VEXVOPA-606429 format. One record per residue (C-alpha): residue number from 1; x, y, z. Coordinates in steps of 0.2 Angstrom, whole numbers. Last residue first. Layout:
N
seq=NUM, east=X, north=Y, up=Z
...
//
This chain:
425
seq=425, east=-123, north=34, up=-33
seq=424, east=-132, north=50, up=-31
seq=423, east=-150, north=55, up=-29
seq=422, east=-156, north=74, up=-30
seq=421, east=-165, north=81, up=-15
seq=420, east=-181, north=80, up=-6
seq=419, east=-181, north=90, up=11
seq=418, east=-186, north=80, up=26
seq=417, east=-174, north=90, up=38
seq=416, east=-162, north=74, up=39
seq=415, east=-164, north=72, up=21
seq=414, east=-158, north=90, up=18
seq=413, east=-143, north=87, up=30
seq=412, east=-138, north=71, up=20
seq=411, east=-140, north=80, up=3
seq=410, east=-128, north=94, up=9
seq=409, east=-116, north=81, up=15
seq=408, east=-116, north=71, up=-2
seq=407, east=-116, north=88, up=-12
seq=406, east=-100, north=93, up=-2
seq=405, east=-92, north=76, up=-7
seq=404, east=-96, north=79, up=-25
seq=403, east=-88, north=96, up=-24
seq=402, east=-73, north=89, up=-15
seq=401, east=-70, north=76, up=-28
seq=400, east=-70, north=89, up=-42
seq=399, east=-58, north=101, up=-33
seq=398, east=-47, north=87, up=-28
seq=397, east=-44, north=81, up=-46
seq=396, east=-47, north=63, up=-48
seq=395, east=-62, north=64, up=-60
seq=394, east=-53, north=77, up=-70
seq=393, east=-40, north=65, up=-77
seq=392, east=-24, north=75, up=-80
seq=391, east=-18, north=72, up=-98
seq=390, east=-3, north=61, up=-100
seq=389, east=13, north=67, up=-108
seq=388, east=19, north=58, up=-123
seq=387, east=28, north=42, up=-122
seq=386, east=47, north=40, up=-125
seq=385, east=51, north=28, up=-139
seq=384, east=68, north=19, up=-138
seq=383, east=70, north=19, up=-119
seq=382, east=52, north=16, up=-116
seq=381, east=52, north=1, up=-128
seq=380, east=67, north=-7, up=-119
seq=379, east=58, north=-5, up=-103
seq=378, east=43, north=-14, up=-110
seq=377, east=53, north=-28, up=-116
seq=376, east=61, north=-30, up=-99
seq=375, east=43, north=-30, up=-91
seq=374, east=38, north=-44, up=-104
seq=373, east=53, north=-54, up=-99
seq=372, east=50, north=-53, up=-81
seq=371, east=32, north=-58, up=-82
seq=370, east=28, north=-63, up=-64
seq=369, east=19, north=-47, up=-60
seq=368, east=12, north=-38, up=-75
seq=367, east=20, north=-22, up=-79
seq=366, east=4, north=-13, up=-85
seq=365, east=7, north=4, up=-94
seq=364, east=-3, north=20, up=-92
seq=363, east=-15, north=29, up=-103
seq=362, east=-28, north=34, up=-90
seq=361, east=-39, north=18, up=-91
seq=360, east=-24, north=7, up=-90
seq=359, east=-18, north=15, up=-74
seq=358, east=-35, north=15, up=-65
seq=357, east=-39, north=-3, up=-70
seq=356, east=-21, north=-9, up=-66
seq=355, east=-23, north=-1, up=-49
seq=354, east=-39, north=-10, up=-45
seq=353, east=-31, north=-26, up=-48
seq=352, east=-36, north=-38, up=-62
seq=351, east=-20, north=-38, up=-72
seq=350, east=-8, north=-40, up=-57
seq=349, east=3, north=-26, up=-52
seq=348, east=19, north=-16, up=-56
seq=347, east=10, north=-1, up=-63
seq=346, east=20, north=11, up=-75
seq=345, east=12, north=28, up=-74
seq=344, east=13, north=41, up=-88
seq=343, east=17, north=58, up=-83
seq=342, east=4, north=72, up=-81
seq=341, east=9, north=75, up=-63
seq=340, east=-10, north=73, up=-58
seq=339, east=-10, north=55, up=-62
seq=338, east=5, north=52, up=-50
seq=337, east=-4, north=61, up=-36
seq=336, east=-19, north=50, up=-38
seq=335, east=-8, north=35, up=-37
seq=334, east=-1, north=41, up=-21
seq=333, east=-18, north=39, up=-13
seq=332, east=-16, north=20, up=-16
seq=331, east=-32, north=12, up=-23
seq=330, east=-31, north=-5, up=-15
seq=329, east=-41, north=-20, up=-20
seq=328, east=-26, north=-31, up=-24
seq=327, east=-22, north=-48, up=-32
seq=326, east=-36, north=-48, up=-45
seq=325, east=-48, north=-58, up=-34
seq=324, east=-40, north=-58, up=-16
seq=323, east=-34, north=-74, up=-9
seq=322, east=-17, north=-74, up=-17
seq=321, east=-13, north=-56, up=-11
seq=320, east=-2, north=-45, up=-22
seq=319, east=6, north=-29, up=-15
seq=318, east=5, north=-15, up=-28
seq=317, east=20, north=-5, up=-35
seq=316, east=18, north=11, up=-45
seq=315, east=32, north=18, up=-55
seq=314, east=31, north=35, up=-62
seq=313, east=38, north=39, up=-80
seq=312, east=48, north=53, up=-87
seq=311, east=51, north=61, up=-70
seq=310, east=52, north=80, up=-66
seq=309, east=34, north=81, up=-61
seq=308, east=35, north=66, up=-49
seq=307, east=51, north=73, up=-41
seq=306, east=42, north=90, up=-39
seq=305, east=27, north=81, up=-31
seq=304, east=39, north=73, up=-19
seq=303, east=47, north=90, up=-15
seq=302, east=29, north=96, up=-10
seq=301, east=26, north=81, up=1
seq=300, east=42, north=82, up=10
seq=299, east=57, north=70, up=6
seq=298, east=60, north=52, up=12
seq=297, east=78, north=46, up=9
seq=296, east=84, north=41, up=-8
seq=295, east=89, north=25, up=-17
seq=294, east=97, north=26, up=-34
seq=293, east=95, north=12, up=-48
seq=292, east=105, north=12, up=-64
seq=291, east=124, north=12, up=-59
seq=290, east=120, north=2, up=-43
seq=289, east=111, north=-11, up=-53
seq=288, east=122, north=-26, up=-49
seq=287, east=107, north=-38, up=-47
seq=286, east=113, north=-43, up=-29
seq=285, east=117, north=-24, up=-25
seq=284, east=99, north=-19, up=-30
seq=283, east=92, north=-33, up=-21
seq=282, east=101, north=-29, up=-5
seq=281, east=96, north=-11, up=-6
seq=280, east=78, north=-16, up=-8
seq=279, east=80, north=-28, up=7
seq=278, east=82, north=-13, up=18
seq=277, east=64, north=-8, up=16
seq=276, east=62, north=9, up=9
seq=275, east=53, north=24, up=17
seq=274, east=54, north=37, up=3
seq=273, east=62, north=39, up=-14
seq=272, east=66, north=25, up=-26
seq=271, east=75, north=31, up=-42
seq=270, east=78, north=23, up=-59
seq=269, east=89, north=30, up=-72
seq=268, east=88, north=22, up=-89
seq=267, east=100, north=25, up=-103
seq=266, east=113, north=13, up=-97
seq=265, east=100, north=-1, up=-99
seq=264, east=99, north=3, up=-117
seq=263, east=118, north=2, up=-119
seq=262, east=118, north=-14, up=-109
seq=261, east=106, north=-23, up=-121
seq=260, east=106, north=-42, up=-117
seq=259, east=113, north=-41, up=-99
seq=258, east=107, north=-24, up=-94
seq=257, east=90, north=-29, up=-100
seq=256, east=90, north=-44, up=-89
seq=255, east=96, north=-34, up=-74
seq=254, east=82, north=-22, up=-77
seq=253, east=69, north=-36, up=-79
seq=252, east=75, north=-44, up=-63
seq=251, east=74, north=-27, up=-54
seq=250, east=56, north=-25, up=-60
seq=249, east=52, north=-43, up=-55
seq=248, east=58, north=-40, up=-38
seq=247, east=49, north=-24, up=-35
seq=246, east=46, north=-28, up=-16
seq=245, east=28, north=-23, up=-11
seq=244, east=26, north=-36, up=3
seq=243, east=44, north=-32, up=9
seq=242, east=39, north=-14, up=12
seq=241, east=40, north=1, up=1
seq=240, east=33, north=18, up=7
seq=239, east=32, north=32, up=-6
seq=238, east=39, north=39, up=-22
seq=237, east=45, north=28, up=-37
seq=236, east=53, north=37, up=-51
seq=235, east=58, north=32, up=-69
seq=234, east=70, north=44, up=-78
seq=233, east=75, north=41, up=-96
seq=232, east=92, north=47, up=-98
seq=231, east=101, north=60, up=-108
seq=230, east=98, north=74, up=-96
seq=229, east=85, north=70, up=-83
seq=228, east=71, north=83, up=-87
seq=227, east=66, north=98, up=-76
seq=226, east=48, north=102, up=-78
seq=225, east=41, north=119, up=-74
seq=224, east=25, north=124, up=-65
seq=223, east=29, north=115, up=-49
seq=222, east=14, north=104, up=-43
seq=221, east=3, north=110, up=-28
seq=220, east=-10, north=119, up=-38
seq=219, east=-15, north=103, up=-47
seq=218, east=-21, north=95, up=-31
seq=217, east=-23, north=76, up=-33
seq=216, east=-37, north=65, up=-28
seq=215, east=-42, north=49, up=-19
seq=214, east=-59, north=44, up=-24
seq=213, east=-76, north=47, up=-15
seq=212, east=-86, north=31, up=-17
seq=211, east=-102, north=31, up=-7
seq=210, east=-109, north=18, up=6
seq=209, east=-125, north=24, up=12
seq=208, east=-136, north=14, up=0
seq=207, east=-126, north=-2, up=2
seq=206, east=-129, north=-3, up=21
seq=205, east=-140, north=-19, up=19
seq=204, east=-126, north=-27, up=10
seq=203, east=-115, north=-28, up=26
seq=202, east=-123, north=-44, up=34
seq=201, east=-119, north=-53, up=17
seq=200, east=-101, north=-50, up=18
seq=199, east=-95, north=-46, up=0
seq=198, east=-101, north=-28, up=3
seq=197, east=-84, north=-22, up=10
seq=196, east=-76, north=-29, up=-6
seq=195, east=-88, north=-21, up=-17
seq=194, east=-85, north=-4, up=-9
seq=193, east=-66, north=-7, up=-11
seq=192, east=-68, north=-11, up=-29
seq=191, east=-79, north=4, up=-31
seq=190, east=-65, north=15, up=-25
seq=189, east=-60, north=27, up=-11
seq=188, east=-72, north=23, up=3
seq=187, east=-84, north=34, up=12
seq=186, east=-98, north=28, up=23
seq=185, east=-112, north=41, up=27
seq=184, east=-125, north=41, up=41
seq=183, east=-114, north=32, up=53
seq=182, east=-122, north=21, up=66
seq=181, east=-123, north=3, up=59
seq=180, east=-109, north=3, up=47
seq=179, east=-97, north=12, up=59
seq=178, east=-102, north=-1, up=73
seq=177, east=-100, north=-15, up=61
seq=176, east=-82, north=-9, up=57
seq=175, east=-77, north=-7, up=75
seq=174, east=-84, north=-24, up=80
seq=173, east=-75, north=-33, up=65
seq=172, east=-59, north=-24, up=70
seq=171, east=-61, north=-30, up=88
seq=170, east=-64, north=-48, up=83
seq=169, east=-49, north=-48, up=72
seq=168, east=-38, north=-42, up=87
seq=167, east=-46, north=-54, up=99
seq=166, east=-44, north=-69, up=87
seq=165, east=-26, north=-64, up=84
seq=164, east=-22, north=-63, up=103
seq=163, east=-31, north=-79, up=107
seq=162, east=-22, north=-89, up=94
seq=161, east=-35, north=-98, up=83
seq=160, east=-37, north=-116, up=86
seq=159, east=-49, north=-118, up=101
seq=158, east=-57, north=-101, up=97
seq=157, east=-61, north=-107, up=80
seq=156, east=-79, north=-111, up=84
seq=155, east=-83, north=-93, up=88
seq=154, east=-77, north=-87, up=71
seq=153, east=-89, north=-98, up=62
seq=152, east=-101, north=-84, up=60
seq=151, east=-88, north=-76, up=49
seq=150, east=-90, north=-88, up=35
seq=149, east=-79, north=-83, up=20
seq=148, east=-64, north=-78, up=31
seq=147, east=-64, north=-92, up=43
seq=146, east=-67, north=-105, up=30
seq=145, east=-52, north=-99, up=21
seq=144, east=-41, north=-102, up=36
seq=143, east=-49, north=-119, up=41
seq=142, east=-37, north=-131, up=33
seq=141, east=-31, north=-137, up=50
seq=140, east=-13, north=-136, up=45
seq=139, east=-16, north=-119, up=37
seq=138, east=-24, north=-114, up=53
seq=137, east=-9, north=-120, up=63
seq=136, east=4, north=-111, up=52
seq=135, east=-5, north=-94, up=52
seq=134, east=-1, north=-87, up=34
seq=133, east=-19, north=-86, up=29
seq=132, east=-26, north=-80, up=45
seq=131, east=-16, north=-68, up=55
seq=130, east=-4, north=-61, up=43
seq=129, east=-14, north=-63, up=27
seq=128, east=-30, north=-57, up=35
seq=127, east=-20, north=-42, up=42
seq=126, east=-13, north=-37, up=25
seq=125, east=-29, north=-41, up=16
seq=124, east=-39, north=-29, up=27
seq=123, east=-53, north=-41, up=32
seq=122, east=-60, north=-28, up=45
seq=121, east=-56, north=-10, up=44
seq=120, east=-54, north=-9, up=25
seq=119, east=-42, north=5, up=19
seq=118, east=-46, north=23, up=16
seq=117, east=-62, north=21, up=27
seq=116, east=-71, north=37, up=30
seq=115, east=-85, north=36, up=43
seq=114, east=-96, north=52, up=41
seq=113, east=-107, north=54, up=56
seq=112, east=-123, north=65, up=58
seq=111, east=-126, north=73, up=74
seq=110, east=-143, north=71, up=82
seq=109, east=-137, north=58, up=95
seq=108, east=-126, north=71, up=102
seq=107, east=-115, north=64, up=117
seq=106, east=-118, north=46, up=112
seq=105, east=-116, north=50, up=93
seq=104, east=-99, north=59, up=97
seq=103, east=-93, north=44, up=107
seq=102, east=-97, north=32, up=93
seq=101, east=-88, north=43, up=80
seq=100, east=-73, north=45, up=92
seq=99, east=-72, north=26, up=93
seq=98, east=-71, north=25, up=74
seq=97, east=-54, north=33, up=75
seq=96, east=-49, north=16, up=82
seq=95, east=-47, north=9, up=64
seq=94, east=-31, north=19, up=61
seq=93, east=-34, north=22, up=47
seq=92, east=-48, north=26, up=46
seq=91, east=-54, north=44, up=46
seq=90, east=-68, north=49, up=57
seq=89, east=-80, north=63, up=52
seq=88, east=-92, north=72, up=64
seq=87, east=-106, north=82, up=56
seq=86, east=-117, north=97, up=58
seq=85, east=-106, north=104, up=72
seq=84, east=-112, north=119, up=81
seq=83, east=-98, north=128, up=90
seq=82, east=-98, north=135, up=108
seq=81, east=-100, north=120, up=118
seq=80, east=-95, north=108, up=104
seq=79, east=-77, north=114, up=106
seq=78, east=-76, north=106, up=123
seq=77, east=-85, north=90, up=119
seq=76, east=-76, north=88, up=103
seq=75, east=-60, north=91, up=111
seq=74, east=-63, north=79, up=125
seq=73, east=-67, north=65, up=112
seq=72, east=-52, north=69, up=102
seq=71, east=-41, north=69, up=117
seq=70, east=-48, north=52, up=122
seq=69, east=-44, north=45, up=105
seq=68, east=-27, north=52, up=105
seq=67, east=-23, north=43, up=121
seq=66, east=-29, north=27, up=114
seq=65, east=-18, north=29, up=99
seq=64, east=-2, north=31, up=108
seq=63, east=12, north=41, up=100
seq=62, east=6, north=57, up=108
seq=61, east=7, north=76, up=106
seq=60, east=-11, north=80, up=100
seq=59, east=-13, north=92, up=86
seq=58, east=-28, north=104, up=84
seq=57, east=-29, north=109, up=66
seq=56, east=-41, north=122, up=59
seq=55, east=-46, north=120, up=41
seq=54, east=-56, north=132, up=30
seq=53, east=-42, north=144, up=28
seq=52, east=-30, north=130, up=21
seq=51, east=-13, north=125, up=27
seq=50, east=1, north=114, up=21
seq=49, east=19, north=115, up=27
seq=48, east=25, north=97, up=25
seq=47, east=35, north=89, up=38
seq=46, east=46, north=74, up=35
seq=45, east=48, north=58, up=45
seq=44, east=38, north=49, up=32
seq=43, east=24, north=44, up=43
seq=42, east=20, north=27, up=51
seq=41, east=25, north=34, up=69
seq=40, east=30, north=52, up=69
seq=39, east=16, north=57, up=81
seq=38, east=9, north=74, up=81
seq=37, east=-8, north=67, up=81
seq=36, east=-24, north=74, up=73
seq=35, east=-40, north=83, up=79
seq=34, east=-46, north=93, up=64
seq=33, east=-59, north=107, up=65
seq=32, east=-66, north=108, up=47
seq=31, east=-76, north=122, up=38
seq=30, east=-86, north=119, up=23
seq=29, east=-83, north=124, up=4
seq=28, east=-72, north=108, up=2
seq=27, east=-56, north=111, up=-8
seq=26, east=-45, north=110, up=7
seq=25, east=-55, north=96, up=15
seq=24, east=-51, north=84, up=0
seq=23, east=-33, north=88, up=-2
seq=22, east=-30, north=87, up=17
seq=21, east=-38, north=70, up=19
seq=20, east=-28, north=62, up=6
seq=19, east=-12, north=71, up=14
seq=18, east=-16, north=63, up=31
seq=17, east=-19, north=46, up=24
seq=16, east=-3, north=46, up=14
seq=15, east=8, north=53, up=28
seq=14, east=18, north=69, up=30
seq=13, east=15, north=77, up=46
seq=12, east=11, north=95, up=44
seq=11, east=-2, north=89, up=39
seq=10, east=-14, north=76, up=45
seq=9, east=-14, north=58, up=51
seq=8, east=-24, north=53, up=67
seq=7, east=-39, north=61, up=58
seq=6, east=-54, north=65, up=69
seq=5, east=-64, north=78, up=60
seq=4, east=-77, north=90, up=68
seq=3, east=-87, north=97, up=53
seq=2, east=-95, north=115, up=52
seq=1, east=-108, north=120, up=39
//
């Protein structure tokens, strides 16, 4: 089976979405032609030399998404003259990858389409907060929540919603609906995100073709030996950190611990590695934590796995959204890498979030947002009693998720040919 894949993010560029795609495809038994971008936008400004025999990469040198979309469509048309594609797969983000799937279906109505949505396309909490919940005019008119819950009312808001914002949200809505209608398989990384997608009544009729294929870790990529931080307990955060995910409570807890138990705080070493908001350095300095906290530049993916392996604990930080039940629906792909490192995960998030569920189910620790004293007490316990290594959860191994993904694709082709196969959830 051969699959044409439109994925803006893909190695050698280092980005969360691209790495998630790579780990899944690498362990699949099928062949993939991947059209990606060689853009350095939104990535970690580092390249990762990751290859696989079953993956053929066709990079496009552009920072413009519309240019990349057109290049994907041309490549699909060109390669399709000599290669038979059973599926076309589109990876969102960005949402515009869906345009490649729409074009492929027009050129070849018989081809099956996999629409992979790592994040929600429409109603992404980040965009809903920026464009709806935090819009000062909508707040004043008390219609922001009405807009989110009653999408048919969108047309009545043209007089109060800024035109640019309305157009963007409408475009995202149309893209998501096109994928829901035309794709034979919709892939999301968690049940929570699937439920969020199906909250909208008009989406519920697509429930049967919406499948959960979780983010995964590749155990073959971690170093074999662990190098411990001598004399100190090492807590490591790896990834992108913006103002929405600023670890304020965590830093406050460290400062509190330093004040009441300076010797215990001195036995902690915390490092943040990656694309970090400048405000983090300001916060570290404001709390006088420069002897405990270190900020580091982005590293390659393989180097990040080494840092995860060498740590005693790994820090996960969730963005919290007041209008989302549990604070967050997201299952970050980095969290799967954390689980594969065999180290305990500390999740700075709300109790009802998807990340909290995953971390607690796998023996990690919840650092509940807003509970500074509780976080400080937990840090004290970590200094006094180091936790044992965690066991790698098999349900998040890339070999297992790829096997399930392959069965979904095989099942889809059998259904197309009228062959009865097993049913999956």
